[in-house]
C-alpha positions as CSV (number, residue, x, y, z in Angstrom):
1,X,75.5,-80.6,99.8
2,X,76.8,-78.9,96.7
3,X,76.9,-75.1,96.3
4,X,74.5,-73.4,94.0
5,X,75.8,-73.9,90.4
6,X,76.2,-71.2,87.8
7,X,73.9,-72.9,85.2
8,X,71.2,-75.6,85.1
9,X,72.1,-78.7,83.1
10,X,69.7,-79.0,80.2
11,X,70.2,-82.8,79.7
12,X,70.2,-84.6,83.1
13,X,71.5,-88.1,83.4
14,X,69.1,-90.9,82.9
15,X,68.2,-94.0,84.9
16,X,65.8,-96.8,84.1
17,X,64.1,-96.7,87.5
18,X,64.3,-95.1,90.9
19,X,65.4,-98.5,92.3
20,X,68.3,-98.6,89.8
21,X,69.3,-95.0,90.7
22,X,69.3,-95.8,94.5
23,X,71.3,-99.1,94.0
24,X,73.8,-97.4,91.8
25,X,74.4,-94.2,93.7
26,X,72.9,-94.4,97.3
27,X,72.8,-90.6,97.0
28,X,73.8,-88.5,100.0
29,X,72.3,-85.4,98.5
30,X,68.6,-84.9,97.5
31,X,67.8,-86.2,94.0
32,X,65.0,-84.8,91.9
33,X,63.5,-87.2,89.4
34,X,61.7,-86.3,86.2
35,X,59.3,-88.8,84.7
36,X,58.9,-88.0,80.9
37,X,55.9,-90.2,80.3
38,X,54.0,-88.8,83.2
39,X,54.6,-85.3,82.0
40,X,53.5,-86.3,78.5
41,X,50.3,-88.0,79.6
42,X,49.2,-85.3,82.1
43,X,50.1,-82.4,79.7
44,X,48.3,-83.9,76.7
45,X,45.2,-84.4,78.8
46,X,45.2,-80.7,79.9
47,X,45.9,-79.4,76.4
48,X,43.1,-81.5,75.0
49,X,40.6,-80.6,77.8
50,X,41.2,-76.8,78.2
51,X,38.8,-74.9,75.8
52,X,41.4,-72.6,74.4
53,X,45.1,-71.6,74.3
54,X,47.3,-73.1,77.1
55,X,50.1,-70.9,78.4
56,X,52.4,-72.7,80.8
57,X,53.4,-70.5,83.8
58,X,57.2,-70.9,83.7
59,X,57.6,-69.8,87.3
60,X,56.0,-73.1,88.4
61,X,59.0,-75.1,87.1
62,X,61.7,-73.5,85.0
63,X,63.9,-76.6,84.4
64,X,64.8,-76.8,80.7
65,X,64.2,-80.5,80.6
66,X,60.6,-80.1,82.0
67,X,59.9,-77.2,79.6
68,X,61.1,-79.3,76.7
69,X,58.8,-82.2,77.7
70,X,55.8,-79.9,77.9
71,X,56.6,-78.6,74.4
72,X,56.8,-82.2,73.2
73,X,53.4,-82.9,74.7
74,X,51.8,-80.0,72.9
75,X,52.4,-76.8,74.8
76,X,53.4,-74.0,72.4
77,X,52.7,-70.9,74.6
78,X,54.4,-69.7,77.7
79,X,53.5,-67.3,80.4
80,X,56.7,-65.5,81.4
81,X,57.2,-63.2,84.4
82,X,60.7,-61.9,83.6
83,X,63.0,-61.3,80.8
84,X,65.1,-64.2,82.0
85,X,62.1,-66.6,81.6
86,X,61.4,-65.2,78.1
87,X,65.1,-65.8,77.1
88,X,65.0,-69.4,78.6
89,X,62.0,-70.4,76.6
90,X,63.4,-68.8,73.5
91,X,66.7,-70.7,73.9
92,X,64.8,-74.0,74.2
93,X,62.5,-73.5,71.2
94,X,62.3,-70.2,69.2
95,X,59.0,-71.4,67.6
96,X,57.1,-71.1,70.9
97,X,55.2,-68.0,71.7
98,X,56.3,-66.0,74.8
99,X,53.9,-63.8,76.7
100,X,55.4,-61.2,79.1
101,X,52.4,-61.4,81.5
102,X,53.5,-59.4,84.6
103,X,52.6,-55.7,85.0
104,X,55.8,-54.8,86.8
105,X,58.9,-55.1,84.6
106,X,62.4,-53.8,85.2
107,X,63.5,-51.0,82.9
108,X,64.0,-52.0,79.2
109,X,62.8,-55.5,79.8
110,X,59.8,-55.1,77.6
111,X,62.0,-53.6,74.8
112,X,64.5,-56.4,75.0
113,X,61.8,-59.0,75.0
114,X,60.3,-57.6,71.8
115,X,63.5,-56.8,70.0
116,X,65.5,-59.8,71.0
117,X,62.9,-62.5,71.5
118,X,59.9,-61.5,69.3
119,X,57.5,-61.0,72.2
120,X,54.2,-59.4,71.2
121,X,52.0,-60.0,74.2
122,X,52.2,-57.8,77.3
123,X,50.0,-56.9,80.3
124,X,49.4,-53.7,82.2
125,X,47.0,-52.8,85.1
126,X,47.5,-49.0,85.5
127,X,47.9,-46.0,83.2
128,X,51.4,-45.4,84.5
129,X,52.3,-48.9,83.4
130,X,50.8,-48.4,80.0
131,X,52.8,-45.2,79.5
132,X,56.0,-47.0,80.5
133,X,55.3,-49.9,78.2
134,X,54.4,-47.7,75.2
135,X,57.8,-45.9,75.6
136,X,59.7,-49.2,75.2
137,X,57.8,-51.3,72.6
138,X,56.3,-51.0,69.1
139,X,52.6,-50.9,70.1
140,X,51.4,-51.3,66.5
141,X,52.7,-54.9,66.5
142,X,51.7,-55.8,70.1
143,X,48.7,-57.2,72.0
144,X,48.4,-55.5,75.4
145,X,46.2,-57.1,78.1
146,X,44.5,-54.9,80.7
147,X,44.5,-57.0,83.9
148,X,41.4,-56.7,86.1
149,X,41.4,-57.3,89.8
150,X,39.0,-60.2,90.5
151,X,39.3,-62.3,93.6
152,X,37.1,-65.2,94.7
153,X,37.0,-66.8,98.1
154,X,37.6,-70.2,96.6
155,X,41.2,-69.2,95.9
156,X,43.8,-69.9,98.6
157,X,45.9,-66.8,97.6
158,X,44.5,-63.4,96.5
159,X,46.7,-62.3,93.6
160,X,44.5,-59.2,93.1
161,X,46.0,-57.6,96.3
162,X,49.0,-56.7,94.2
163,X,47.8,-56.8,90.6
164,X,44.8,-55.7,88.6
165,X,42.8,-52.5,87.9
166,X,39.3,-52.0,89.4
167,X,36.5,-53.1,87.2
168,X,35.3,-49.5,86.8
169,X,38.7,-48.5,85.5
170,X,38.9,-51.2,82.8
171,X,37.0,-49.5,80.0
172,X,39.4,-46.5,80.1
173,X,42.5,-48.8,80.1
174,X,41.2,-50.8,77.2
175,X,40.4,-47.5,75.2
176,X,43.9,-46.2,76.0
177,X,45.6,-49.4,74.8
178,X,43.6,-49.2,71.5
179,X,44.3,-45.5,71.1
180,X,48.1,-46.1,71.4
181,X,47.9,-48.6,68.4
182,X,48.0,-52.0,70.2
183,X,45.4,-54.6,70.1
184,X,43.5,-54.5,73.5
185,X,42.8,-57.7,75.4
186,X,41.5,-58.5,78.9
187,X,43.1,-60.6,81.6
188,X,42.3,-61.6,85.2
189,X,43.5,-64.1,87.7
190,X,41.1,-65.2,90.4
191,X,43.9,-66.5,92.6
192,X,46.2,-69.4,93.4
193,X,44.9,-73.0,93.9
194,X,41.2,-72.3,93.2
195,X,39.1,-74.9,95.1
196,X,35.8,-74.2,93.3
197,X,35.3,-74.0,89.5
198,X,32.5,-71.4,90.0
199,X,35.2,-68.9,90.7
200,X,35.9,-68.7,87.0
201,X,32.2,-68.2,86.2
202,X,32.2,-65.3,88.7
203,X,35.2,-63.6,87.1
204,X,33.9,-64.1,83.6
205,X,30.6,-62.5,84.6
206,X,32.6,-59.5,85.8
207,X,34.4,-59.5,82.5
208,X,31.0,-59.6,80.6
209,X,29.9,-56.5,82.5
210,X,33.1,-54.7,81.3
211,X,32.7,-55.9,77.7
212,X,29.1,-54.9,77.3
213,X,30.1,-51.2,77.8
214,X,32.7,-51.2,75.1
215,X,32.1,-49.8,71.6
216,X,34.5,-52.4,70.2
217,X,35.0,-56.2,70.5
218,X,38.0,-58.0,72.0
219,X,39.6,-61.1,70.6
220,X,41.5,-62.5,73.6
221,X,40.5,-63.1,77.2
222,X,43.1,-64.5,79.6
223,X,41.4,-66.3,82.6
224,X,44.7,-66.9,84.3
225,X,45.9,-69.8,86.4
226,X,44.8,-71.4,89.7
227,X,44.0,-74.9,88.4
228,X,44.7,-77.0,91.5
229,X,46.2,-80.4,92.3
230,X,45.1,-83.0,94.8
231,X,47.5,-84.1,97.5
232,X,47.1,-86.3,100.6
233,X,44.5,-84.8,102.8
234,X,43.8,-82.1,100.2
235,X,41.3,-83.1,97.6
236,X,40.1,-80.8,94.9
237,X,37.6,-81.1,92.0
238,X,38.8,-82.8,88.8
239,X,40.1,-80.5,86.1
240,X,37.2,-81.2,83.7
241,X,34.9,-79.2,86.0
242,X,37.2,-76.2,85.6
243,X,37.3,-76.6,81.9
244,X,33.5,-76.8,81.7
245,X,33.1,-73.7,83.8
246,X,35.4,-71.7,81.6
247,X,34.0,-73.0,78.4
248,X,30.3,-72.4,79.3
249,X,30.8,-69.0,80.7
250,X,33.2,-67.8,78.0
251,X,30.6,-68.7,75.4
252,X,28.3,-66.0,76.9
253,X,30.8,-63.1,76.3
254,X,30.3,-60.4,73.6
255,X,33.5,-60.9,71.6
256,X,34.8,-61.0,68.1
257,X,33.9,-64.0,65.9
258,X,37.6,-65.2,66.1
259,X,37.7,-64.9,69.9
260,X,39.9,-67.2,72.0
261,X,40.2,-67.9,75.7
262,X,43.7,-68.3,77.3
263,X,44.6,-70.1,80.5
264,X,47.9,-70.0,82.5
265,X,48.3,-73.4,84.3
266,X,51.4,-73.8,86.4
267,X,50.8,-76.4,89.1
268,X,48.5,-78.5,87.0
269,X,51.2,-79.1,84.4
270,X,54.3,-78.9,86.6
271,X,53.3,-81.0,89.6
272,X,52.6,-84.6,88.3
273,X,55.9,-85.6,86.6
274,X,58.5,-85.1,89.4
275,X,59.5,-86.8,92.7
276,X,62.1,-85.8,95.3
277,X,64.3,-88.4,96.9
278,X,65.8,-87.4,100.3
279,X,67.8,-89.3,102.9
280,X,66.9,-89.7,106.6
281,X,70.0,-88.3,108.4
282,X,68.8,-88.6,112.1
283,X,65.9,-90.0,114.0
284,X,64.8,-88.6,117.4
285,X,61.9,-90.8,118.5
286,X,59.1,-89.7,116.1
287,X,61.1,-86.8,114.7
288,X,63.0,-87.4,111.5
289,X,65.7,-85.1,110.1
290,X,66.1,-85.3,106.4
291,X,68.6,-83.7,104.0
292,X,66.1,-81.3,102.4
293,X,63.5,-79.0,103.9
294,X,61.6,-75.8,104.0
295,X,64.4,-73.7,102.5
296,X,64.7,-76.3,99.7
297,X,62.3,-78.4,97.7
298,X,59.5,-78.1,100.3
299,X,59.5,-74.3,100.5
300,X,55.9,-73.9,99.2
301,X,54.5,-75.8,102.2
302,X,54.9,-72.5,104.1
303,X,51.7,-71.2,102.4
304,X,48.1,-72.1,102.9
305,X,47.1,-75.3,101.0
306,X,48.3,-78.8,101.2
307,X,50.6,-79.9,104.0
308,X,52.3,-82.9,102.5
309,X,53.1,-84.9,99.4
310,X,52.5,-88.6,98.7
311,X,55.6,-90.5,100.0
312,X,57.1,-94.0,100.0
313,X,60.2,-95.3,101.8
314,X,63.2,-97.0,100.3
315,X,65.8,-99.2,102.0
316,X,68.9,-100.6,100.2
317,X,67.4,-99.8,96.8
318,X,64.0,-101.5,97.4
319,X,60.6,-100.1,98.5
320,X,60.3,-100.5,102.2
321,X,56.9,-100.9,103.8
322,X,55.2,-102.5,106.7
323,X,53.4,-101.3,109.8
324,X,53.4,-97.5,109.9
325,X,53.6,-94.6,112.4
326,X,53.3,-90.9,112.2
327,X,56.5,-88.8,112.0
328,X,57.3,-85.2,112.0
329,X,59.8,-84.2,109.3
330,X,62.6,-81.7,109.8
331,X,65.0,-80.2,107.3
332,X,68.8,-80.0,107.7
333,X,69.3,-76.3,108.4
334,X,69.9,-74.6,111.8
335,X,66.8,-72.5,111.4
336,X,64.0,-73.1,113.9
337,X,61.3,-72.9,111.2
338,X,62.8,-75.8,109.1
339,X,60.0,-78.2,110.0
340,X,57.5,-79.5,107.5
341,X,53.8,-79.1,108.4
342,X,51.6,-82.0,109.2
343,X,52.5,-85.6,110.1
344,X,53.7,-88.2,107.6
345,X,52.9,-91.9,107.9
346,X,56.1,-94.0,107.3
347,X,57.3,-97.5,108.3
348,X,57.7,-97.4,112.1
349,X,61.2,-98.8,111.8
350,X,62.5,-96.0,109.5
351,X,66.1,-95.2,110.2
352,X,69.0,-93.1,109.1
353,X,70.2,-94.1,105.7
354,X,66.7,-94.9,104.4
355,X,65.5,-92.8,101.5
356,X,62.1,-91.1,101.2
357,X,60.5,-90.4,97.8
358,X,57.9,-87.6,97.6
359,X,55.7,-87.5,94.6
360,X,53.8,-84.8,92.6
361,X,56.4,-82.3,93.7
362,X,57.2,-80.7,90.4
363,X,55.3,-77.4,91.0
364,X,57.0,-74.5,92.9
365,X,59.8,-76.7,94.1
366,X,62.9,-76.5,91.9
367,X,62.1,-72.9,90.9
368,X,62.1,-71.6,94.5
369,X,64.6,-73.6,96.5
370,X,67.5,-71.7,98.1
371,X,71.1,-72.4,99.2
372,X,70.4,-71.3,102.8
373,X,73.1,-72.6,105.2
374,X,74.9,-74.1,102.1
375,X,72.3,-76.8,101.6
376,X,71.5,-77.0,97.9
377,X,71.3,-79.9,95.5
378,X,71.1,-79.7,91.7
379,X,71.1,-83.5,91.4
380,X,68.4,-83.8,88.8
381,X,67.8,-87.0,86.8
382,X,65.4,-88.5,84.3
383,X,63.6,-91.8,85.0
384,X,63.0,-93.5,81.7
385,X,61.0,-96.6,82.7
386,X,57.5,-96.5,81.2
387,X,56.2,-98.4,84.2
388,X,57.7,-95.9,86.7
389,X,55.5,-93.4,88.5
390,X,56.1,-91.0,91.4
391,X,54.3,-91.8,94.6
392,X,50.6,-90.8,94.3
């Protein structure tokens, strides 16, 4: 496996199909395939369906080629959690709007974001954070969101453990932002992978309670991310149910006439348009060892949620199927935890040298993989064929 490179290639090599890639290269290292038409279709559908401004959460997939495809499909706003992410989006397209939407920033990051990259939107969740922000940026040309802690049991991860002010503290924060010369706005995030659209209705009702006690009206409400994706054995409601819940409850809020709702999808935009191709390197009965694992592209499977991705097998550049059996998958490292959860159905004669292609793997995969034990691949390609789709 290759060592971690110094920079990501903006323009990956292109292939007409996965079969053509496998026949031409029979890759020994993992290959991560980007499908432009899949990203275009799924992103256009989300942008058209969400009842407001769509901010892509860059942390979900920070590959320049993916970000460029989202821009081409209609995304113009980006939720950034670091100065590096701000600079990345700015380098790809300076006409896009960057939002520095994390309350904890390293020293001078907000100042550099505003001065060098034109960032106007920031977030805080505590008076100390507001004072620090006001010392670094020009508040008069900024929108500052006060983030409220709102968790719902339908979310698989509680982001409000670390971020967000108590509901009772929100009026004082919003007043303080306004008094310092910035435009105040309100944000929340009910959690990661929200399994019930009513979670957004609950959080917006808490927002309404805050807004009704303010002597001024807000223009922007950010309802965060959490829009989930279905995987094998892990089915979630269709996205239109989430859009309807946000739209209907947002309409009840006491806001300015030009008010707008913002959403921060990560997984919903990043997941569909990528697959990962790995090679079987050893078979021990019903245990397969593959050349990528829990320290690489599959790292997010450590957390609560789905346990596997859709998969198909390849042999000699052709899809390989037939009678199946359940297999346990293991990564290549020497660590005892490098075993993927769940069992995966594969052809019962699968053998070393076969390739496995995992679909819908574009979210929280490339952006979090490590080079533990020296296993790291940056073999990323674009699959151009319009009829090509990742396993689903």
